[in-house]
C-alpha positions as CSV (number, residue, x, y, z in Angstrom):
1,M,-4.7,20.3,12.6
2,A,-1.0,20.7,12.7
3,A,1.1,19.4,9.9
4,T,3.3,16.5,11.0
5,P,5.9,14.5,9.0
6,F,3.3,11.7,9.0
7,T,0.7,13.8,7.3
8,H,3.2,14.9,4.6
9,A,4.2,11.2,4.1
10,R,0.5,10.4,3.6
11,R,0.2,13.2,1.0
12,R,3.3,11.9,-0.9
13,G,1.8,8.4,-1.0
14,A,-1.6,9.6,-2.3
15,L,-0.6,9.9,-6.0
16,P,1.1,6.5,-6.3
17,A,-1.8,4.9,-4.4
18,S,-4.4,6.5,-6.6
19,A,-2.5,5.5,-9.7
20,M,-2.4,1.8,-8.5
21,V,-6.2,1.9,-7.7
22,H,-6.9,3.4,-11.2
23,G,-4.7,0.7,-12.8
24,L,-6.5,-2.1,-11.0
25,S,-9.9,-0.7,-12.0
26,G,-9.4,-1.7,-15.6
27,V,-10.2,1.8,-16.9
28,R,-7.7,2.9,-19.6
29,L,-6.5,6.5,-19.7
30,P,-7.2,8.3,-23.0
31,G,-4.6,9.9,-25.2
32,L,-0.9,10.2,-24.4
33,P,-1.0,9.1,-20.7
34,G,-2.7,5.8,-21.9
35,L,-0.1,5.3,-24.6
36,I,2.8,5.9,-22.2
37,G,1.1,3.5,-19.8
38,D,0.9,0.9,-22.6
39,A,4.5,1.4,-23.4
40,S,5.6,1.4,-19.8
41,C,7.3,-2.0,-20.1
42,S,9.4,-0.7,-23.0
43,L,10.1,2.5,-21.1
44,Y,11.3,0.6,-18.1
45,L,13.6,-1.7,-20.2
46,F,15.0,0.8,-22.7
47,H,15.2,4.2,-20.9
48,P,18.8,3.5,-19.6
49,Y,20.1,3.0,-23.1
50,V,18.3,6.1,-24.5
51,L,19.7,8.2,-21.7
52,K,23.2,6.8,-22.2
53,V,23.1,7.7,-25.9
54,F,21.6,11.1,-25.2
55,N,24.4,11.8,-22.7
56,K,27.1,10.6,-25.1
57,V,25.8,12.9,-27.8
58,F,25.1,16.1,-25.8
59,H,27.3,15.6,-22.7
60,V,24.7,17.5,-20.6
61,F,24.6,15.3,-17.5
62,D,28.3,15.4,-16.9
63,T,28.5,19.1,-16.0
64,P,26.1,20.8,-13.5
65,G,24.4,23.9,-14.5
66,L,21.4,25.4,-16.2
67,L,21.9,23.2,-19.3
68,A,21.4,20.0,-17.4
69,Y,18.2,21.3,-15.8
70,V,16.9,22.4,-19.3
71,M,17.9,19.2,-21.0
72,T,16.4,16.8,-18.4
73,P,12.8,17.3,-19.6
74,V,14.0,17.0,-23.2
75,S,15.7,13.6,-22.3
76,I,12.5,12.4,-20.6
77,A,10.4,13.3,-23.7
78,L,13.0,11.6,-25.9
79,C,12.7,8.4,-23.8
80,C,9.0,8.5,-24.1
81,V,9.1,9.0,-27.9
82,V,11.6,6.3,-28.5
83,T,9.9,3.7,-26.2
84,I,6.5,4.5,-27.8
85,C,8.1,3.7,-31.2
86,I,9.5,0.5,-29.8
87,Y,6.2,-0.4,-28.3
88,R,4.3,0.2,-31.6
89,W,6.7,-1.4,-34.0
90,V,8.4,-4.1,-32.0
91,E,6.5,-5.1,-28.8
92,L,2.9,-4.9,-30.1
93,P,3.5,-6.9,-33.3
94,M,5.6,-9.5,-31.4
95,T,2.8,-9.8,-28.8
96,H,0.1,-10.4,-31.4
97,W,2.3,-12.9,-33.2
98,L,3.1,-14.8,-30.0
99,R,-0.6,-14.8,-29.0
100,G,-1.5,-16.2,-32.3
101,I,1.0,-19.0,-31.8
102,F,0.4,-19.9,-28.2
103,I,-3.1,-18.6,-27.1
104,N,-5.3,-18.5,-30.1
105,R,-4.4,-22.0,-31.4
106,K,-7.2,-23.9,-33.0
107,K,-7.8,-27.3,-31.6
108,V,-6.6,-30.0,-33.9
109,V,-8.9,-33.0,-34.0
110,T,-6.8,-36.1,-34.6
111,Q,-9.7,-38.6,-34.4
112,P,-13.1,-37.8,-35.9
113,Q,-15.8,-37.8,-33.4
114,I,-19.0,-39.9,-34.0
115,L,-22.1,-38.1,-32.8
116,P,-25.2,-40.0,-32.0
117,V,-28.1,-39.4,-34.4
118,S,-31.5,-39.4,-33.0
119,S,-34.2,-41.1,-35.0
120,G,-36.8,-38.6,-34.0
121,E,-38.9,-41.0,-32.0
């Protein structure tokens, strides 16, 4: 079978599609991929700020060259580390606290209920 642009497009879409199916299956990935998946919301929200600070400190993305290609994986790893810390020490405690307030509330009984008592007959 000859390779067409359509077959290459299907191959490029295979990895994201399999990731979505895996995410919908409810099976959690073990180890670091699972932790990065848990912290993905923090990663999405905070990676621009981490990259901006990284670029202000090292000035690697302003000039093209080998240094930019070498420092790109370092910046990605730094984003992952910072957002995992934010997830563990900010997002997770806040989520547990808010769940305790809004979801796991105990029902408050304002009026005592009178239950019928059977006489055993």
